[in-house]
C-alpha positions, 0 to 999 in steps of 0.5 A, a space after each residue: 820779442 814773439 808776438 804769440 808768447 806776448 799773447 800768452 804772457 797777456 793771458 797770463 797776467 788777466 788769469 792773475 787779475 781774475 784769480 790772485 791766489 794763482 800765484 801762490 803756486 810754488 812753481 811761480 815762486 820766481 815770479 813773485 819774487 820779481 814781483 816784489 822785488 819791484 815793489 808789488 805785494 802778492 795776496 797772501 789769503 783768500 781775504 786779501 785776494 777778494 780785496 784785490 779783486 774788489 779794488 779792480 773792480 772799483 778801478 773799472 768802475 772809476 774807468 766807467 765814471 770817466 767815461 760818463 764824465 767825457 760824455 758830459 764835458 758837452 752838455 745838452 743845452 736846449 736853445 730856445 729857437 724863436 720864430 721869426 718876428 713878422 710885422 703886422 700890416 698897418 691900417 692906413 688912410 689911403 684914400 688920394 693914393 693914385 698909381 704911379 705914373 711911368 712915362 718918359 722924363 718931361 723936358 728940361 731946360 741947361 741950367 747953365 746957359 746964360 739967359 738973356 733979358 729978351 728971353 727971360 720975357 718971353 719964359 714970363 709970358 708963356 708962364 702967363 698963357 699956362 696960367 690961364 690955361 690952368 684956369 679953364 682946366 687945359 692941363 696938357 695945354 699948360 704943359 705946353 706953355 710951361 715947357 716953352 717958358 722952362 726952355 727960354 729961362 731953365 734957371 727958374 725954380 719957380 717954372 719947375 715948381 709951377 710945372 710940378 703943380 700941373 702934373 699933380 693935378 693930372 694925377 702924375 706924382 712922379 712927373 711932379 717930383 722930378 720938377 719938384 727935385 729940379 726947382 730945389 737944385 736951383 733954390 734949395 729954398 723953394 716953398 713951391 718946390 717942398 709943397 710940391 714934392 710933398 703932396 706928390 710924395 702923398 699920392 705914392 703913399 710915402 707917408 713919412 717923406 711927405 710929411 717931411 716935405 710939407 713941413 719945411 714947405 710951411 715954414 718957409 711960406 705957409 698956407 692953407 693948402 699944404 695945412 689941409 694936406 698935412 692933416 691927411 699925412 701926419 697921422 699915417 706917418 705917425 702910425 708907420 713911426 710907431 709901427 718901426 719903433 715897435 718892431 725895432 724894440 722887438 727885434 733887438 729884444 730878441 737879439 738880446 735874448 740870443 746873445 744871453 742864451 749864447 752867454 749861458 751856453 758858454 758858462 754852461 760849457 766851461 761849469 760842465 769842463 770844470 766839473 769833469 776836470 774835478 771829478 777826474 782829479 778826484 778819481 785820480 787821486 783815489 787811485 794812488 798809494 796811500 791816498 797822498 796826492 801825487 804819490 811820493 817819488 818811488 812809491 812805498 809798494 810792499 811796505 819799504 822803498 824799492 832797493 832800499 837804502 844801500 849801506 844805511 848811513 854811516 856816521 849819523 847826522 854829522 853835526 846834528 841837525 838844527 832843531 834837533 838830534 844834536 851830535 847826529 844818531 849815535 853810531 849812525 845807521 851801518 847796516 840800515 834803520 832799526 827794525 829793517 833788513 840790512 841795507 834797506 828801508 824797514 818792511 814793517 813802517 806804519 804809513 798811516 803816521 806820515 800820512 796823518 802828519 799835517 807838518 810832514 803831509 804840508 812839507 812834501 807840497 813844497 818842491 824844495 823839500 821833495 827834491 831833497 828828500 829825493 836827493 837823499 833816497 838815492 844817495 844817503 850820502 848826500 844827507 851832508 849838503 841838506 843839514 844846513 837848509 833850516 827847511 829841509 833838515 827838521 823834515 828829513 830827521 822827522 821822516 827818518 823818526 817815522 821809519 824808526 819802527 816801535 819805540 
């Protein structure tokens, strides 16, 4: 079709919408007849035209409402932004903490070699010399003697543990930790190894690790020195543990609140989507003719069924319909129902009788009944195949009685 003609037709339709009285022009009688043949209704008075305009405005407003609903699908949900948790400082007693030593690793022997009795004796002699040097405060000399003792007998945990104690006196905690670890590799139950490592870790400010090592050393071989160091280490270790538990709890609470907010946000979105669907359905239902949800197939525009029921129902309801109208409708319905034009349904049906009939309204929600009713509307002769159905036949009979017009 020519685009210009389509544009003209659209302009004409818009004019009819704005002023339906235009259709009353005698020259447009052919157009009115066409609209009515499709089931449409032409306003016959100014009041009806005004009513049409009001309905048109209502439809436009309804569309605006739907636009508002669209905007509400994703409701604004102000998620509370919580600040990051910043841990506070811990007040610790770090009086005896020293700067870590970063000297190259000390000499170590090969623990896999077989130590002869002669080397073992020589190692013990070197250890005695180291102890004498320690008593004289000659710590560097003591380290030299212990280096010799370890190389002669690298399988002795005591030698490593003794050298670790000298490094502690020299304020070299990292070297002491390395020797303590070597002692514990050789003998996992070395009290001197745990004691030396615990004291070295305390010097490095590793309070929790130090407390653990010192408690193990105390269980293996308790002495007063271990107890004295523990009295300084444990308070700091307890403060750190309490601090960690506090902030672990705060972080968990923060995460729980975040999860709860997300759950509420999803619930709000789901509720908004539900409300949108509900309003859209209500708006759609209010637009349907007669207010009947889903409408009647074929509709009732213009007060009758489009095309009517051609030829009526000759022969009536043969054999009767279960539950009523025994023997059929006398004489059938040649030419259509009483009060109607030949070959069609009545044009003055009071549809309120249908809409206010609970039984009919309930029946129309049954797919089986609706399918049968549509079948009969398409071809009245099909009534015969439904009259044996106890669910369908009484409803069709009652529906027919509504179209019988005033009695």
